[in-house]
VMD Tcl script that draws the C-alpha trace (Angstrom):
set ca {
  {0.21 -20.17 -30.66}
  {-1.36 -16.06 -30.27}
  {0.41 -13.49 -31.61}
  {1.66 -10.30 -29.30}
  {0.09 -8.30 -32.15}
  {-3.49 -10.02 -31.76}
  {-3.15 -10.08 -27.99}
  {-2.98 -5.78 -27.90}
  {-5.89 -6.06 -30.31}
  {-8.14 -7.62 -28.04}
  {-10.14 -5.63 -26.31}
  {-10.44 -7.90 -23.14}
  {-6.80 -8.11 -22.84}
  {-6.81 -3.86 -23.15}
  {-9.16 -3.83 -20.01}
  {-7.18 -6.17 -18.09}
  {-4.58 -4.39 -18.05}
  {-5.32 -1.33 -17.31}
  {-7.57 -1.87 -14.40}
  {-4.24 -3.88 -13.72}
  {-2.18 -1.07 -13.65}
  {-4.83 1.22 -12.10}
  {-4.44 -1.29 -9.01}
  {-0.65 -1.18 -8.77}
  {-0.30 1.70 -9.01}
  {-2.62 2.55 -6.57}
  {-1.36 0.07 -4.34}
  {2.35 1.45 -4.48}
  {0.64 4.91 -3.58}
  {-0.55 3.58 -0.67}
  {2.24 2.57 0.78}
  {3.85 5.75 0.54}
  {1.33 7.21 1.67}
  {0.80 5.24 4.94}
  {4.41 5.29 5.50}
  {4.00 9.55 4.97}
  {1.13 9.41 7.81}
  {3.16 7.07 9.94}
  {6.52 9.81 10.18}
  {4.55 13.21 10.03}
  {1.73 12.06 12.88}
  {4.92 9.99 14.77}
  {2.09 6.57 14.85}
  {4.16 3.63 15.01}
  {3.00 -0.02 14.79}
  {6.52 -1.67 16.74}
  {9.16 -0.46 18.91}
  {11.87 -1.03 15.88}
  {10.21 1.85 13.41}
  {10.40 3.77 16.86}
  {13.51 3.82 17.88}
  {15.32 6.62 15.96}
  {12.95 9.35 17.90}
  {14.05 7.62 21.53}
  {14.64 4.89 23.60}
  {12.61 2.96 26.14}
  {9.57 4.78 27.89}
  {10.86 7.56 25.38}
  {9.75 5.15 22.30}
  {6.84 4.12 24.49}
  {4.38 6.81 23.61}
  {4.79 6.83 19.98}
  {3.61 3.06 19.81}
  {-0.06 4.18 19.76}
  {-3.15 4.31 16.90}
  {-4.48 6.89 14.96}
  {-7.86 6.83 13.09}
  {-6.17 8.36 9.85}
  {-3.05 5.90 9.67}
  {-5.31 2.76 9.94}
  {-7.52 4.14 7.91}
  {-5.07 4.18 4.99}
  {-3.53 1.42 6.32}
  {-6.75 -0.92 5.73}
  {-7.30 0.57 2.32}
  {-4.18 -0.47 1.65}
  {-4.89 -4.46 2.51}
  {-7.79 -4.35 0.49}
  {-5.87 -3.59 -2.23}
  {-3.20 -5.94 -1.16}
  {-5.95 -8.73 -1.59}
  {-6.84 -7.48 -5.23}
  {-3.12 -8.36 -6.18}
  {-4.61 -12.27 -6.44}
  {-7.18 -10.80 -9.00}
  {-3.87 -9.74 -10.95}
  {-2.35 -12.90 -11.01}
}
mol new
graphics top color blue
foreach p $ca { graphics top sphere $p radius 0.5 }
foreach p [lrange $ca 0 end-1] q [lrange $ca 1 end] { graphics top cylinder $p $q radius 0.2 }
display resetview
């Protein structure tokens, strides 16, 4: 059985742990960034998200797409697929 101190001294494991930490941190940051852009630009994906801003026809004007929100969302989606690399 491998001792934990031996594992921490392994250069390959340290590189893997570093890259995994960077990917997980960026994925979490991109979730917050997506929420920030959605709230500041008032761009929502479904009616439940914009229910606090209005009801009926008034809420439908917030159901749209925005280039910046979509760009951040695509980056997050790409990072989510990299999570399989970690596991």
